[in-house]
C-alpha positions in Angstrom: -16.6 32.4 19.0 -17.2 35.8 18.0 -19.2 37.1 15.0 -15.9 38.8 13.7 -13.9 35.5 14.2 -16.7 33.7 12.2 -16.8 35.9 9.2 -12.8 35.9 9.3 -12.9 32.1 9.0 -15.5 32.0 6.4 -14.1 34.8 4.2 -10.4 32.9 4.7 -11.9 29.5 3.1 -10.9 29.5 -0.7 -13.8 28.7 -3.0 -13.8 26.5 -5.7 -13.5 29.4 -8.4 -10.9 30.9 -6.3 -8.9 27.6 -6.5 -9.4 27.2 -10.1 -8.0 31.0 -10.8 -5.1 30.1 -8.6 -4.4 27.1 -10.6 -4.8 28.7 -13.8 -2.3 31.4 -12.9 0.2 28.7 -12.5 -0.6 26.7 -15.8 3.3 26.6 -16.5 3.7 24.4 -13.3 0.8 22.1 -14.4 2.3 21.7 -18.2 5.8 21.2 -16.5 4.6 18.7 -14.3 2.2 16.8 -16.9 5.3 16.6 -19.1 7.7 15.2 -16.4 5.1 12.8 -15.5 4.3 11.6 -19.0 8.0 11.3 -19.6 8.6 9.1 -16.5 5.6 7.0 -17.7 7.0 6.8 -21.1 10.2 5.8 -19.9 9.0 3.3 -17.6 7.2 1.7 -20.3 10.0 1.8 -22.7 12.1 -0.1 -20.2 9.7 -2.3 -18.5 9.1 -5.7 -20.3 5.4 -6.9 -21.1 4.0 -9.3 -19.2 1.5 -11.9 -20.4 -1.1 -13.9 -18.2 -2.2 -17.7 -19.4 -5.0 -19.3 -17.5 -5.9 -23.0 -17.3 -8.9 -25.0 -15.0 -8.8 -28.1 -14.1 -11.4 -30.2 -12.2 -10.2 -32.5 -9.1 -11.8 -35.8 -9.1 -13.7 -37.1 -6.4 -12.4 -40.4 -4.8 -14.5 -43.2 -3.9 -14.4 -44.9 -0.1 -12.2 -47.4 -1.1 -9.8 -44.6 -2.6 -10.2 -44.7 -6.5 -11.1 -41.7 -8.6 -15.0 -41.6 -9.2 -15.4 -41.1 -13.2 -18.8 -40.6 -13.8 -22.3 -40.9 -11.6 -22.9 -44.6 -13.4 -20.5 -46.0 -11.1 -17.8 -48.8 -12.3 -17.2 -52.1 -10.8 -13.5 -51.5 -10.5 -13.8 -48.6 -8.2 -14.9 -51.3 -5.6 -11.6 -53.3 -6.1 -9.0 -50.7 -4.9 -7.3 -50.8 -1.5 -6.2 -47.1 -1.0 -8.6 -45.4 1.2 -8.0 -41.9 1.2 -10.8 -39.1 0.4 -10.1 -36.1 -1.4 -9.3 -32.9 0.1 -9.5 -30.0 -2.7 -7.6 -27.4 -0.5 -4.7 -29.8 0.2 -4.5 -30.1 -3.6 -5.0 -26.3 -4.1 -1.7 -26.2 -1.9 0.1 -28.8 -3.6 0.2 -26.9 -7.0 2.0 -24.3 -5.3 4.3 -26.2 -3.4 8.1 -26.0 -3.6 8.7 -29.5 -4.1 6.3 -30.0 -7.1 7.6 -26.6 -8.7 11.0 -28.0 -8.1 10.4 -30.9 -10.6 8.7 -28.4 -12.9 11.8 -26.2 -13.1 14.1 -29.1 -13.7 11.8 -30.3 -16.4 11.4 -27.0 -18.0 14.9 -26.1 -18.1 16.9 -29.3 -17.7 18.3 -28.0 -14.4 20.6 -30.9 -12.7 21.5 -28.7 -9.9 19.1 -29.2 -7.1 19.8 -25.6 -5.5 19.5 -23.8 -8.7 16.3 -26.1 -9.5 14.7 -24.5 -5.8 15.8 -20.9 -6.9 13.8 -21.3 -10.1 11.1 -23.0 -8.3 10.7 -19.8 -6.0 10.6 -17.7 -9.1 7.6 -20.0 -10.5 6.0 -19.7 -7.3 5.7 -16.2 -7.3 4.4 -16.0 -10.8 1.7 -18.7 -10.2 -1.5 -18.0 -8.5 -4.2 -20.8 -7.9 -7.8 -20.3 -6.8 -11.1 -22.1 -6.3 -14.4 -21.3 -8.4 -15.9 -21.0 -5.1 -15.8 -23.0 -1.7 -18.1 -26.1 -3.0 -16.5 -26.5 -6.3 -13.7 -28.9 -7.1 -12.6 -26.8 -10.3 -9.1 -25.1 -9.5 -7.9 -22.1 -11.8 -4.5 -21.9 -12.3 -2.6 -18.2 -13.7 0.6 -17.7 -14.9 2.4 -14.5 -15.4 5.4 -14.6 -17.6 7.1 -12.5 -20.6 6.5 -14.7 -22.9 3.1 -16.3 -23.5 4.5 -19.4 -25.0 6.3 -20.2 -22.0 3.6 -19.7 -19.5 1.2 -22.2 -21.2 4.3 -24.5 -21.2 4.8 -23.8 -17.3 1.0 -24.5 -16.7 0.9 -27.5 -19.1 4.0 -28.9 -17.2 2.4 -28.3 -13.8 -0.6 -29.9 -14.3 1.3 -33.1 -16.0 4.0 -33.1 -13.0 1.2 -33.0 -10.3 -0.7 -36.2 -12.0 2.6 -37.9 -12.5 3.6 -37.5 -8.5 -0.1 -38.3 -7.6 0.1 -41.9 -9.6 3.7 -42.6 -8.1 2.3 -41.9 -4.5 -0.4 -44.2 -5.2 1.7 -47.2 -7.0 4.2 -47.0 -4.2 1.5 -47.5 -1.4 -0.2 -50.4 -3.7 3.5 -52.0 -3.7 4.0 -51.8 0.0 0.6 -53.7 0.1 1.7 -56.0 -2.3 4.7 -56.9 -0.4 2.9 -57.4 2.6 0.5 -59.8 1.4 3.2 -61.7 -0.4 5.1 -62.2 3.0 2.0 -63.4 4.5 1.2 -66.0 1.5 4.4 -67.4 1.8 4.0 -67.7 5.6 0.7 -69.2 5.5 1.7 -71.6 2.5 4.3 -73.3 4.6 1.8 -73.6 7.6 -0.9 -74.9 5.3 1.4 -77.6 3.9 2.5 -78.6 7.3 -1.0 -79.1 8.1 -1.8 -81.0 5.2 0.9 -83.6 6.0 -0.2 -83.9 9.4 -3.5 -85.1 8.1 -2.3 -87.3 5.6 0.3 -88.6 8.0 -2.5 -89.2 10.6 -5.2 -90.9 8.4 -2.0 -93.3 7.3 -1.0 -94.2 10.7 -4.8 -94.9 11.7 -6.0 -96.4 8.3 -9.2 -93.8 8.6 -10.9 -93.0 5.1 -14.1 -91.6 6.6 -15.1 -90.3 10.2 -18.3 -91.1 11.7 -20.9 -88.7 11.3 -22.2 -87.2 14.5 -25.4 -85.7 15.0 -26.6 -82.8 12.7 -27.3 -80.5 15.1 -23.8 -80.8 17.0 -22.0 -80.9 13.9 -23.8 -77.8 12.5 -23.6 -75.9 15.8 -19.6 -76.9 16.2 -19.3 -75.9 12.4 -20.8 -72.5 13.0 -18.8 -71.9 16.3 -15.5 -72.8 14.6 -16.2 -70.8 11.6 -16.8 -67.7 13.7 -13.5 -68.7 15.8 -11.8 -69.0 12.4 -13.0 -65.5 11.4 -12.3 -63.7 14.7 -8.7 -65.5 14.7 -8.0 -64.2 11.2 -8.9 -60.6 12.4 -6.6 -61.3 15.6 -3.6 -62.3 13.4 -4.0 -59.3 11.1 -4.4 -56.8 14.3 -1.2 -58.5 15.9 0.7 -58.1 12.8 -0.3 -54.2 12.4 0.5 -53.6 15.8 3.8 -55.4 15.7 4.8 -53.1 12.8 3.6 -50.0 14.6 5.9 -51.0 17.7 8.9 -51.7 15.2 11.1 -48.6 15.2 12.3 -49.8 11.8 9.0 -49.7 10.4 8.4 -46.0 11.4 8.5 -44.6 8.0 6.9 -47.6 6.3 3.0 -47.3 5.2 0.5 -49.4 6.9 -1.4 -52.1 5.1 -4.7 -50.3 3.9 -7.1 -53.1 3.5 -6.5 -55.6 6.3 -10.1 -57.3 6.9 -10.6 -55.6 10.1 -14.2 -54.9 10.8 -13.1 -52.1 13.0 -14.1 -48.9 10.9 -12.4 -46.8 13.2 -8.7 -48.5 12.9 -9.3 -48.5 9.2 -9.7 -44.8 9.0 -7.0 -44.1 11.5 -4.7 -46.3 9.1 -5.7 -44.2 6.1 -5.1 -41.1 7.8 -1.8 -42.3 8.8 -0.8 -43.4 5.3 -1.8 -40.0 4.0 0.0 -38.0 6.6 3.2 -40.1 6.0 3.2 -39.3 2.5 2.7 -35.7 3.1 5.4 -35.9 5.4 7.8 -37.5 2.8 6.7 -35.0 0.2 7.7 -32.0 2.4 10.8 -33.4 3.3 12.1 -33.1 -0.3 12.1 -29.1 0.1 13.2 -28.8 3.4 14.9 -30.2 6.6 13.8 -32.3 9.6 14.2 -29.0 11.7 11.6 -27.1 9.9 8.9 -26.2 12.4 6.1 -27.5 10.1 8.0 -31.1 9.7 8.1 -31.0 13.7 4.5 -30.5 13.7 3.7 -33.2 11.1 6.1 -35.4 12.9 4.1 -35.0 16.3 0.9 -35.3 14.4 2.2 -38.6 12.6 3.3 -39.8 16.6 -0.1 -39.0 17.8 -2.0 -40.6 15.0 0.1 -43.7 15.6 -0.6 -43.8 19.4 -4.2 -43.5 18.7 -3.8 -46.7 16.0 -2.1 -48.8 18.6 -4.7 -48.2 21.1 -7.4 -48.9 19.1 -5.7 -52.2 17.6 -4.7 -52.8 21.1 -8.6 -52.5 22.3 -9.6 -54.3 19.1 -7.3 -57.4 20.2 -8.9 -57.5 23.8 -12.4 -57.6 22.1 -11.3 -60.6 19.7 -9.7 -62.2 22.7 -12.9 -62.1 24.5 -14.9 -62.9 21.6 -12.5 -65.8 20.8 -12.8 -67.1 24.4 -16.6 -67.1 24.2 -16.8 -68.8 21.2 -14.3 -71.2 22.4 -16.4 -72.0 25.4 -19.4 -72.7 23.4 -17.3 -74.7 21.2 -16.1 -77.0 24.2 -19.6 -77.3 25.1 -20.7 -79.1 21.7 -17.5 -81.0 22.0 -18.4 -82.4 25.4 -21.6 -83.7 23.6 -19.5 -85.8 21.0 -17.3 -87.4 23.6 -18.6 -90.4 22.6 -16.7 -90.2 19.4 -13.4 -91.8 18.8 -10.4 -90.1 20.0 -8.9 -90.5 16.4 -11.8 -88.4 15.0 -11.1 -85.7 17.8 -7.5 -85.4 16.9 -8.5 -85.5 13.0 -11.0 -82.8 13.3 -8.7 -80.6 15.3 -6.4 -80.7 12.7 -8.5 -80.4 10.2 -9.9 -77.3 11.5 -6.5 -76.0 11.6 -6.5 -76.7 8.0 -9.7 -74.8 7.7 -8.6 -71.8 9.4 -5.2 -71.6 7.0 -7.0 -72.2 3.7 -9.5 -69.5 4.4 -6.9 -67.0 5.4 -4.7 -68.3 2.5 -7.7 -67.6 0.1 -8.5 -64.3 1.6 -5.3 -62.9 0.8 -5.1 -64.2 -2.7 -8.4 -62.4 -3.1 -6.5 -59.0 -1.8 -3.9 -59.6 -3.8 -5.8 -59.6 -6.8 -7.7 -56.8 -6.0 -4.3 -54.7 -5.4 -3.3 -56.0 -8.8 -6.2 -54.5 -10.4 -5.8 -51.1 -8.6 -2.3 -50.9 -9.4 -3.2 -51.5 -13.5 -6.6 -49.3 -13.4 -5.5 -46.0 -11.7 -7.0 -42.8 -13.4 -5.4 -39.4 -13.1 -6.6 -37.2 -10.1 -7.6 -34.3 -12.3 -9.1 -33.7 -15.7 -8.3 -30.6 -17.8 -11.5 -28.4 -17.9 -9.8 -25.1 -20.0 -6.4 -25.7 -21.7 -3.9 -22.8 -20.8 -5.3 -19.9 -22.6 -4.9 -15.9 -22.4 -5.2 -12.7 -24.4 -2.6 -11.6 -27.3 -2.3 -8.3 -25.2 0.0 -8.2 -22.3 -1.8 -7.5 -18.9 1.0 -5.7 -17.3 2.1 -2.6 -17.6 -1.3 -1.6 -18.4 -0.1 1.2 -20.8 -3.7 3.0 -20.9 -3.9 3.0 -16.8 -0.2 4.3 -16.5 -0.6 7.1 -18.9 -3.8 8.2 -17.1 -2.3 8.0 -13.9 0.8 9.9 -15.3 -1.8 12.8 -16.3 -3.6 12.6 -13.4 -0.6 12.9 -11.0 1.0 15.7 -13.4 -2.3 17.4 -13.0 -3.0 16.9 -9.3 0.7 17.4 -7.8 0.7 21.2 -8.7 -2.7 21.6 -7.4 -2.0 19.8 -4.2 1.3 22.0 -3.7 -0.6 25.1 -4.6 -3.7 24.0 -2.2 -0.9 23.5 0.9 1.1 26.4 0.1 -1.9 28.7 0.2 -3.7 27.1 3.4 -0.1 27.6 5.1 0.0 31.1 3.8 -1.1 33.3 6.9 0.1 36.5 5.5 -2.0 39.1 4.3 -2.8 38.6 0.5 -5.3 41.3 -0.4 -7.7 43.9 0.7 -10.5 41.4 2.1 -7.9 40.3 4.6 -7.4 43.2 6.2 -10.9 44.6 6.1 -12.2 41.6 7.8 -10.1 42.1 10.5 -10.2 46.1 11.4 -12.0 49.2 10.7 -8.9 51.0 9.5 -9.8 52.3 6.0 -7.9 51.1 3.1 -6.9 54.2 0.8 -5.0 52.4 -1.8 -3.8 49.2 -3.3 -0.5 49.0 -5.0 0.0 45.9 -7.5 2.9 44.0 -7.5 5.9 45.9 -9.3 8.2 42.8 -9.6 6.2 41.2 -12.7 7.0 44.2 -14.6 10.5 44.8 -13.9 10.7 41.0 -14.5 9.3 41.2 -17.8 11.5 44.3 -18.8 14.7 42.9 -17.7 14.0 39.9 -20.0 13.2 42.1 -23.0 16.2 44.6 -22.4 18.4 41.0 -22.1 16.9 39.6 -25.4 17.0 43.1 -27.2 20.5 44.1 -26.3 22.3 40.6 -25.9 24.7 42.4 -23.8 25.8 42.0 -20.4 23.0 42.6 -18.1 23.5 45.4 -15.7 20.1 46.5 -14.5 19.5 49.0 -11.8 16.2 49.0 -10.4 14.4 52.5 -10.3 11.4 52.8 -8.2 10.1 56.1 -9.9 7.2 54.2 -12.2 4.7 57.0 -12.1 4.7 58.9 -15.5 2.4 61.5 -16.9 0.8 59.5 -19.8 1.2 56.0 -18.9 -2.1 54.2 -18.3 -0.8 50.6 -17.0 -2.0 49.1 -13.4 0.2 50.5 -11.3 0.1 54.0 -12.7 -3.8 54.0 -12.4 -3.3 52.6 -8.8 -1.4 55.5 -7.9 -4.0 57.9 -9.4 -6.8 56.2 -7.4 -4.6 56.8 -4.1 -3.8 60.2 -5.3 -8.0 60.8 -5.5 -8.6 59.3 -2.3 -6.1 61.6 -0.5 -7.5 64.5 -2.0 -10.7 63.6 -0.9 -9.8 63.3 2.8 -7.5 66.2 2.9 -8.4 69.4 4.2 -6.1 71.8 2.4 -7.9 74.9 3.4 -6.9 74.3 7.1 -3.7 73.4 6.1 -3.9 69.7 7.6 -1.9 68.4 4.6 0.9 66.8 6.4 1.4 62.8 5.5 3.7 60.5 7.2 4.5 57.4 5.5 5.8 54.4 7.3 5.4 50.6 7.8 6.3 47.9 10.3 9.0 46.2 8.5 11.8 46.8 6.2 11.0 46.1 2.6 7.4 47.0 2.7 7.8 49.7 0.1 6.9 52.8 1.8 9.9 54.7 0.0 8.5 53.4 -3.1 4.9 54.5 -2.5 6.0 58.0 -0.6 7.9 59.0 -3.9 5.5 57.9 -6.6 2.6 59.3 -4.5 4.7 62.6 -4.6 5.1 62.5 -8.3 1.5 61.5 -8.8 0.4 64.7 -7.2 2.9 66.7 -8.8 1.8 65.5 -12.0 -1.6 67.2 -11.4 0.2 70.5 -10.6 -0.4 69.9 -6.8 2.3 71.5 -4.9 3.9 68.8 -3.1 7.2 69.0 -0.6 8.8 65.4 -0.2 10.6 65.0 3.2 13.1 61.8 3.3 12.8 61.6 7.3 14.5 58.0 6.8 17.9 59.8 8.0 19.6 56.6 8.6 19.2 55.2 4.9 18.2 57.9 2.6 16.8 55.4 -0.1 14.6 58.4 -1.3 17.5 61.0 -1.5 19.7 58.3 -3.6 16.7 57.9 -6.0 16.1 61.8 -6.6 19.9 62.4 -6.7 22.3 63.0 -3.7 22.0 66.8 -2.7 24.9 68.1 -0.3 22.7 69.8 2.1 19.6 68.4 3.6 17.4 67.5 6.8 20.1 66.7 8.8 22.1 69.5 8.1 19.0 71.7 8.9 18.0 70.3 12.0 21.9 70.1 13.1 22.0 74.2 12.5 24.5 73.6 10.0 22.5 76.0 7.8 20.1 78.9 8.9 17.5 78.6 6.7 14.9 75.9 5.2 15.2 77.2 1.8 18.9 76.3 1.8 17.8 72.6 1.8 14.8 72.6 -0.4 15.4 71.6 -4.0 12.9 71.6 -6.8 12.4 68.4 -9.1 13.6 68.8 -12.6 10.9 67.4 -14.5 7.8 68.7 -12.1 8.4 72.0 -11.0 5.7 71.8 -8.3 7.5 68.9 -6.6 10.3 70.0 -4.0 12.6 67.8 -2.0 14.2 68.0 1.5 16.8 65.4 1.0 18.9 63.8 4.0 22.1 65.6 3.4 24.9 64.9 5.6 24.1 61.6 7.6 24.5 62.4 10.9 25.4 59.9 14.0 22.3 60.6 16.2 19.2 60.5 14.2 16.8 60.5 16.7 18.1 63.4 18.3 18.1 65.5 15.5 14.4 64.4 14.8 13.4 65.5 18.2 14.9 68.8 17.6 12.5 72.1 17.9 13.5 73.0 14.0 11.3 70.0 13.1 8.4 71.4 14.2 9.3 75.2 12.9 10.2 73.5 9.4 6.7 71.6 9.2 4.7 74.8 10.3 6.6 76.9 7.9 5.8 74.4 5.2 2.1 74.0 5.7 0.9 76.9 4.2 3.1 76.9 1.1 2.2 73.5 -0.2 -1.1 71.3 -0.8 1.0 68.3 0.5 3.9 67.2 2.9 4.7 63.5 2.5 7.2 62.6 5.0 9.1 58.8 4.2 9.5 57.7 7.6 11.5 54.8 9.3 10.1 51.5 10.6 7.6 51.8 13.5 8.4 48.9 15.6 12.2 48.9 15.4 12.9 52.8 15.6 11.8 55.8 17.7 11.7 57.9 14.5 8.4 57.1 13.3 6.6 58.0 16.7 8.7 61.5 17.1 7.5 62.5 13.4 4.2 61.6 14.1 3.5 64.2 16.4 3.8 66.6 13.4 1.6 64.7 11.1 -1.9 65.0 10.2 -2.3 61.6 8.8 -0.5 58.6 8.7 -0.2 56.1 5.6 0.9 52.6 6.8 2.6 50.6 4.5 1.2 47.0 4.6 2.9 44.6 1.8 0.8 41.8 0.7 3.0 38.4 1.3 5.2 39.9 4.0 2.5 41.5 6.6 1.0 38.5 8.9 -2.8 38.8 9.6 -2.4 38.3 13.1 -0.5 41.7 13.1 -3.5 43.6 12.0 -4.4 43.7 15.7 -1.1 45.8 16.2 -2.6 48.4 13.9 -5.7 48.7 16.0 -3.7 49.1 19.2 -1.9 52.1 17.4 -5.3 53.5 16.6 -6.6 53.2 20.0 -3.4 54.6 21.8 -3.4 57.8 19.3 -0.1 57.3 18.6 -0.4 58.0 14.9 -3.1 60.3 13.8 -5.7 59.6 11.4 -4.1 56.0 10.2 -5.0 54.5 7.0 -3.5 51.7 5.1 -1.8 51.4 1.8 -1.7 47.9 0.8 1.7 47.4 -1.2 2.9 44.4 -3.7 -0.6 43.2 -4.3 -0.2 40.4 -6.8 -2.2 39.7 -9.9 -5.9 38.3 -9.3 -4.9 34.8 -10.5 -2.3 34.4 -8.1 -5.1 34.1 -5.3 -8.3 34.4 -6.9 -10.9 37.2 -7.4 -11.1 37.6 -3.2 -7.6 38.6 -3.1 -5.4 39.9 -6.1 -5.3 43.1 -7.9 -7.9 42.8 -10.6 -8.3 46.4 -11.6 -7.7 46.1 -15.3 -8.0 49.8 -17.1 -8.1 49.9 -20.9 -9.1 53.2 -22.5 
């Protein structure tokens, strides 16, 4: 990258000071944007209901290994009597607080809704306004937050959620305990019948054989036999319980029944699997309340339940085989002991067998009675699973909408939006904005900067409108130079005049200036006419030639003369004096109008009479200004350029692109236009672009 390109990029970058001046000049944009933003914010706040937030905190109590809720570290004897074997899972509790099933019950209770579908829709609304979180990963304290337009209703919702959850939890525990109680009652009824039958058999046997007391066998043998029979009794009891659970699992009718959680099985793995199975079955029942069996979540839970059921069947089956092996071993040992008491009477053997069966039934019956009592105690003593740490509370001020934040945001947006628009607009602007845009790209001298005239015309138009209150009829007058006027545009033309006087060589009569531009609307006619007036005010002899034969803008401004340049070049008049007119207000200013508009302007300008006119007028005038058409679309400028000593190229700010400055260098290099200089037109005040760009000359006497 060349040094010139680097310098151009640095100079094109807008500084903070420039951007501040640019924003300050458009203060009306910022005022309007802030007003609209504040109005919208005020309207939003006036139409948006205040939302209040209420918070509550509950602690999930830890469950013991047997399933009761632990109350304190000191322990409680009743905790060891419960049958429900389930550990507390705080994340599951967290999820249940936001479950649709629980919130449906809450909606029904709050609004007395009987329609289930309507209650589900209300529950979805509650679900959106409720947030549940933990204090930290290791904590068992759950924070509940609810937002509502009514703080009283928000507190009521939180209290109802906590209450409904506790009630549902207690209901699930009671259902599990009821199932266990029914199982124990069924077994007690069956064993009671079997025990009565055994008692009747013993009584009948003793009466038939008139036996009052059996002969005592050796203490050692009896002790061994008693111990082996006790072990067989224990193993048989577990085998009966395991077989019952296995039959229940294989029965399709008992698919959705809870399994007995306390069966006396010594297999820890089977106990854990049964507790997991019961917990998953309860979760599946709760999930079925809010959805259908086709829900993917329900299907996954069903699959997980079947998997656990198969695992329990496999575990219990293996445990049954183990029990059978153990019973066979003990029975073999018992048979050896029995062989040693062969000498005992046959009646004693038969009686002992019946009594052994009686003891088995009695021990099983007593075991079930004990479990029934434990189950009754657990049903009677079941505390709630959660404890309220913080009652529902909250600030009396609404949490939404945040009025201060919204007003502040509206103010910031109102200030930021115009700034962004101005920055983007200025960044995308590739046109010439001021003197530095040209000086950084070319060595062609700039002999003058003419400020933008539209602002003065606009203020004058508004002033005339309010003063006259008549129908607005406005004819723009490009002749802005006045003798005693000291405004910015008059001072700019005076500076341009001084620069031209410094550059001109009037003694050698090199005083012919060609005024042209690249685009229409650049203001070449405006500048050439007012430049001529500025020179005439200083009593310089000035000849203004309207060389723009096609448009004749200057001719219409100065006054339509009947004969002019076209008539002279077309040889309709003989003498040049016939087409030169003096300005009424400024005698030193002479004008050569267009005259009759010809069909062939290019051919006329190529006439030898044009050269004769210029050469004849050089000694008579200090300055000869030729208003010429555009350079890029017509050949007129290049034809007239042969007769000119200097070229004033009009560059209009905002219209002329920066990349087109290179074309002016090509004109200089080719020598197409002699002594080319630039006049920068329509430069806006400094505030529009910053110090580096705009016209910031301010003259005060």
